SEMAR-598880 format. One record per atom (N, C-alpha, C): z, x, y; residue in three letters. Coordinates in steps of 0.02 Angstrom, whole numbers, plus 50000, padded with zeros to 5 digits. Atoms other than C-alpha are relative to their C-alpha. Example, Ala and Ser with C-alpha at 12.3 -4.5 7.8 and 13.67 -1.06 7.14 Angstrom:
// SEMAR-598880
500005004549941ALA
503905061549775ALA
500005004550060ALA
499974995849941SER
503575068449947SER
500374996150055SER
This chain:
// SEMAR-598880
500244995250008MET
548665490255626MET
499375001650021MET
500805000049998GLN
546875495855670GLN
499735002949937GLN
500334999250061PHE
545585497955531PHE
500125007949997PHE
500054993149995GLN
545495516855588GLN
500635003249981GLN
499394998950013GLU
547235518055559GLU
500225002149925GLU
499905000150070LEU
547165513355373LEU
499565005249967LEU
500404995150045ILE
545725524355331ILE
500305007850017ILE
499734993049983THR
546595539655413THR
500395001149950THR
499404998850051PHE
548085535755300PHE
499635001849938PHE
500364999150070VAL
546905535455146VAL
499785005949996VAL
500304994449994ASN
545985549255192ASN
500485006949991ASN
499494994050000LYS
547565560555199LYS
500175002649929LYS
499784999850069TYR
547725560055009TYR
499325002849959TYR
500634998250038ARG
546635568754880ARG
500004995049931ARG
499865006050057GLY
547465557554735GLY
500304993550044GLY
499745005849975GLU
548685542554753GLU
500655002850049GLU
499334997149968PRO
550065544354877PRO
500594997149968PRO
499405003350050SER
551845543054816SER
500164993350032SER
499705006049975ASP
552845527954815ASP
500354999050066ASP
499394999349940ALA
553955533254958ALA
499375000450070ALA
500424999749936ASP
552445537155080ASP
499544993350002ASP
500255005749989LEU
551575520555037LEU
500454993450019LEU
499445004849988ASN
553195509855063ASN
500105001650075ASN
499964997749931HIS
553405520455230HIS
499494996750046HIS
500435001949957PHE
551725516555290PHE
499904992050012PHE
500085006749983PHE
551695498655248PHE
500654995050002PHE
499505003950002LYS
553395494055283LYS
500174993950046LYS
500045005649959LYS
553005480955405LYS
499604994049981LYS
500475004650024ASP
551875471055291ASP
500254997449931ASP
499655001950050ILE
552165460255144ILE
499735001049930ILE
500154997650061LEU
552255465554977LEU
499604994349952LEU
500375005750041ALA
550935456854866ALA
499885000049931ALA
499795001550079ILE
551695458154690ILE
500724998350006ILE
499475003750006PRO
553215450354625PRO
500525006449997PRO
499514995549987VAL
554785460254691VAL
500395002749913VAL
499774998950065ASP
555535457954503ASP
499644997149950ASP
500435004250053GLY
554165454154378GLY
500234997549931GLY
499555002550058ASP
555545453454243ASP
500234994150003ASP
499705005549999ALA
556165438354312ALA
499484994550014ALA
500545005550002ILE
554575428154293ILE
499855000349924ILE
500235001250057ASP
554065421954132ASP
499324997250002ASP
500685002249991TRP
552185421454145TRP
499764995049951TRP
500175003350050GLU
552115411153991GLU
500284992550002GLU
499655007849964LYS
553125395654071LYS
500135002250063LYS
500084996949920ALA
552525401254239ALA
500224995050059ALA
499895005949944SER
552685383954335SER
500775000850021SER
499264999749977GLY
554635383454338GLY
500215007050012GLY
499884992849980SER
554725402954337SER
500105002650063SER
500154997549942LEU
553865407054484LEU
500314996450050LEU
499595003449956VAL
554775393854585VAL
500745001449997VAL
499324996950004LYS
556525399854526LYS
499995006050025LYS
500084993549982SER
556115416354570SER
499865001850071SER
500244999649927GLY
555545413554740GLY
499405002250016GLY
500634997449987ASP
553965420454717ASP
499344995950015ASP
500455005349977ALA
552975404454725ALA
499874999850073ALA
500064999449922ALA
553445402654914ALA
499635006650022ALA
500274994549977ILE
552865421654935ILE
499355000149979ILE
500625002550035ALA
551295417754837ALA
499524996150045ALA
500245004749954THR
550855403554942THR
499915003050080THR
500074996449944ASP
551135412555099ASP
499485004550008ASP
500494994650000ILE
550045427455057ILE
499334996350001ILE
500625003450010ALA
548645414555002ALA
499764996950066ALA
500085003649923GLU
548815404955176GLU
499745005750047GLU
500204995049960LYS
548655420855267LYS
499305003149973LYS
500644997350027LEU
547175427155164LEU
499504995250030LEU
500555004549988ILE
546155411755207ILE
500024998150087ILE
499915003049931SER
546805410455390SER
499435003550049SER
500554995949956LYS
545315421855461LYS
500465003550057LYS
499604995849949LYS
546575432455562LYS
500155007849984LYS
499944992550004GLY
546305448855496GLY
500385002349931GLY
499554997850059TYR
547185448755337TYR
499685002749939TYR
500384996550058ALA
546755458555183ALA
500575002549948ALA
499704996650051ILE
547515465555017ILE
499865007149992ILE
500164994050009PHE
547805483155010PHE
500355002649933PHE
499704997250055HIS
548085492854845HIS
499695006049973HIS
500304994650026TYR
547785508354738TYR
499734997549933TYR
500324999250086ASP
546725508054566ASP
499845007049982ASP
500194992650022GLY
546795524754493GLY
500135004950058GLY
499994994949941ASN
546375537954631ASN
499764997350061ASN
500215000649929ASP
545675527354770ASP
500304992450004ASP
499735006949974ALA
546125512454872ALA
499544995549997ALA
500425006249984GLU
545475495454880GLU
500184995250052GLU
499815003749955LEU
545295482555003LEU
499764993849998LEU
500205004750035LEU
545115464254970LEU
500234994750053LEU
499955004649953TRP
544825450655086TRP
499434992849998TRP
500415005250000LEU
543945433655119LEU
499525000650066LEU
500584997949943ALA
542275436755214ALA
499604992049993ALA
500205005749993GLY
541705420955284GLY
499304997049971GLY
500575002150027GLU
539845420855232GLU
499875001749930GLU
500234996550058THR
540035429555066THR
500524996549952THR
499465003850058GLY
541685422354980GLY
500655007150005GLY
499544994850011PHE
543095434554922PHE
499745006949967PHE
500364994050009VAL
542475451854917VAL
500675006749995VAL
499594993249994ARG
543325470154898ARG
499595004950009ARG
500274994250007ILE
542755487254939ILE
500715003849965ILE
499584997250061ASN
543415496454782ASN
500025008950006ASN
499904992949995ASN
543205514454862ASN
500005000950069ASN
499824998849931LEU
544075514855021LEU
499915007950014LEU
499924992749972LYS
544215533055028LYS
499285003150011LYS
500764997849993SER
542275535654999SER
499734996850065SER
500275003349921PHE
541895522555145PHE
500315003750058PHE
499654996749937GLY
543235532055259GLY
499525006550004GLY
500304992050003GLU
542225549855218GLU
499124996350046GLU
500655002149979LEU
540565538155261LEU
500094998750074LEU
499825001949918ILE
541265531955431ILE
499965008250033ILE
499944995649951SER
541555549055480SER
499265004450010SER
500684997649999THR
539655553755461THR
499634996750067THR
500265003249935GLN
539385543055616GLN
499284998149984GLN
500705001650002ASN
537725538155537ASN
499934993249973ASN
499885007250018PRO
537535519255545PRO
499644997949934PRO
500375003550044LEU
536175516855421LEU
500375002149927LEU
499624997350065ILE
537235527355287ILE
500664995050002ILE
499455004650003LEU
538745516055339LEU
499784994149972LEU
500245006650008ILE
537845500255325ILE
499794999049910ILE
500154999550074LYS
537145505455152LYS
500615000549953LYS
499324998950043GLY
538865511155088GLY
500404994450006GLY
499585006550000LEU
539695495155132LEU
499674995349956LEU
500325005450042ASN
538305485055048ASN
500115002349929ASN
500014998950061ASP
538395495654896ASP
500844999849990ASP
499454999150022GLY
540255497254899GLY
500354993550006GLY
499725006449999LEU
540565477354912LEU
500054997849935LEU
500005003250068GLU
541145469054749GLU
500234993050009GLU
499905006549985GLU
541055450254755GLU
500494997449942GLU
499565002850045ILE
542595441754668ILE
499934993149982ILE
500145006550010PHE
542255425154697PHE
499494997750052PHE
500455001049939ASP
540715418254796ASP
500234994450038ASP
499925005849932LYS
540585406654939LYS
500124994949979LYS
499795006050014ASP
540645391354839ASP
500594998649976ASP
499254998950026THR
542095395654746THR
500624999750036THR
499624999849957ALA
542915401454886ALA
500194995150052ALA
499975005649959GLU
542665385954989GLU
500394995549953GLU
499455004250030LEU
543545375954842LEU
500635002749992LEU
499324998050012MET
544965386954836MET
500454999850064MET
499775002249939VAL
545225385455022VAL
500364993550007VAL
499875006750016ASP
545425367754988ASP
500514996749962ASP
499555001050057GLU
546635368154856GLU
500764999850040GLU
499295000349966ASP
548575364254887ASP
500375006449966ASP
499844993650009LEU
549215381454901LEU
500724999149977LEU
499495000250012SER
550975374854870SER
500134997249929SER
499905003950058ASN
550735366254698ASN
499985005549939ASN
499854994550066PHE
551455377354546PHE
500114995349943PHE
499875003050056ASP
551535363654427ASP
499535001249939ASP
500404999250036LYS
550685363154268LYS
499454997150002LYS
500745002249993ASP
548785360754270ASP
499974999150079ASP
500075001249936SER
548815364954447SER
499525005250039SER
500374995149980THR
548085376454586THR
500085007349976THR
499764993750019TRP
549135391454519TRP
500025000949923TRP
499824998550068ILE
549555387254336ILE
499514994849956ILE
500625003650032ASP
548405381054202ASP
500404995149948ASP
499515005450027GLU
548885365654082GLU
500265002649937GLU
499414998150040ASP
549755377253965ASP
500555003350026ASP
499484998049967ASP
550945382754094ASP
499865008250001ASP
500074993949991ASP
550185399854091ASP
499695002450085ASP
500274997349940PHE
549795410754251PHE
499325004849982PHE
500674995050000GLY
548105420354280GLY
499354997449963GLY
500645003050042TYR
546835408054214TYR
499744994950067TYR
500295004049943THR
546575397054384THR
499705005350042THR
500214995649961ASP
545605403854518ASP
500395003750051ASP
499374994849959TRP
547045409854631TRP
500355003349959TRP
499564994750049SER
548015416854496SER
499495005249977SER
500394995450018ARG
546475425754440ARG
499975005750057ARG
500204996749939LEU
546155431254616LEU
500615005450012LEU
499414996049986PHE
548015438354631PHE
499945006149940PHE
500124994950043ASN
547735447454464ASN
499625004850006ASN
500464993849995SER
546285457154528SER
500315005850044SER
499654993749973TRP
547515467254621TRP
500635001749966TRP
499414997950044GLY
548775469354476GLY
500584996650006GLY
499425003449994TYR
549915455254515TYR
500494999849963TYR
499685000450077GLN
550605453554335GLN
500295007849977GLN
499904993850034LYS
550595473054309LYS
500615003050018LYS
499474995549975GLU
552225482454316GLU
499755005950034GLU
500174993349958GLY
552135497254429GLY
499534999350054GLY
500555000549963GLN
550885490254541GLN
500174999850067GLN
499695001249925LEU
550995492254734LEU
499434998950025LEU
500565003049956ALA
549985481554839ALA
500334995750052ALA
499625005449942TRP
550315472955022TRP
499364996750027TRP
500455004149942LEU
549525460055130LEU
500075002950065LEU
500154997349941ILE
549085468555285ILE
499594996550049ILE
500355003049944GLN
548465462655455GLN
499735005750043GLN
500324995149967ILE
547215473355529ILE
499564995950067ILE
500065004349931ASP
546905469055728ASP
499324999650011ASP
500715000849984ASP
545085473455740ASP
499654998849940ASP
500485001350067PHE
544625468055555PHE
499454995450015PHE
500495005250008GLU
543595453155595GLU
499335003850037GLU
500494995849962PHE
542535464455723PHE
499625005249943PHE
500204993950048ALA
542455478855591ALA
499614996749944ALA
500265003150060LEU
542105469555427LEU
499944993049986LEU
499925008150025MET
542455450955407MET
499294997450003MET
500695003850002ASN
540745444155465ASN
499495005050008ASN
500504995850006TRP
539735460355434TRP
499374997049990TRP
500775001950005PRO
538225450955359PRO
499604997450057PRO
500395003749941GLN
537915442055521GLN
499755004650037GLN
500214996349933THR
537975455755628THR
500015009349990THR
499944993650037ALA
537885472155522ALA
499845005350057ALA
500344994849943VAL
536825483355645VAL
500335001650051VAL
499714999549940ASN
537495479255803ASN
500755001250000ASN
499234999150000VAL
539435477055771VAL
500135006549968VAL
499864996050029LEU
539445491355654LEU
499875006850045LEU
500144993849951LEU
538495504455784LEU
500684999150055LEU
499355000249948ALA
539785497855917ALA
500575002549968ALA
499314998550031TYR
541215500655794TYR
499965007649999TYR
500024991749988ILE
540695518655771ILE
500075002750057ILE
499944996849930ASN
540445523155941ASN
500784999650046ASN
499355002349960THR
542115514755999THR
500575002749958THR
499404999150046LYS
543255519055850LYS
500005006449963LYS
499904993950054VAL
542845534955769VAL
499815005450056VAL
C-alpha cells in the first residue's frame, strides 16, 4: 500500500474502526498478535510459543521489521492509530497519533508537518539498543534468550518488550505488520532529509 492509503483509511473514522473493517483493510498483511493467545502459557513461554507456532511468526515479523523494506506495525490504542517502525538514524520509533498526523498532511504546510512529525515521534528503543537487537538470533526462543528471560517469561527482553508495546500479550488487540511501498521515502529516513523529502512528498502525494 501507499502511505496515503493508510492515512485515508485512518481518517475515515472518528473513533476506532470495527474489527470487520480492520480485518478487511489489512487482509493481505500479517497479524502481529497471537492468533490464539490462550494457547500460550506466558509464564512458561519458551516451549509454549514454539508449540503454538507463534515463535515462527514472531521471528518472521521481527526479520521484516529490520529489513528496511518499508515494514511497520499498525495498531489502535484507544481512539487513535499508531505506527511503529525501525528508523535507521533513530532506533525503534512510533507515531502514536496517526489520525492527527493525517490531518497535518492535509494542511500541506511543510513546517507544520515537520514539527508534527518531530513532536509526534516516540522513541521506544534508541539507536544503540536497536543495533544490538538487529544482531540477535531472532529464532532463539530458549530460556535466557532473545525472546525469553532466564525465568522462562515473555515480556522482559528487548524484543519481547518491543512486541508488547503494541499489545502482543493482551486479549482483544488487533495489530498488523504492513508494508508501505513509499514508506522509506516518506518517513523511514526523515531526520536526514526532512525538509526536501517532506516537501516533495506533500507535493506529489497529497
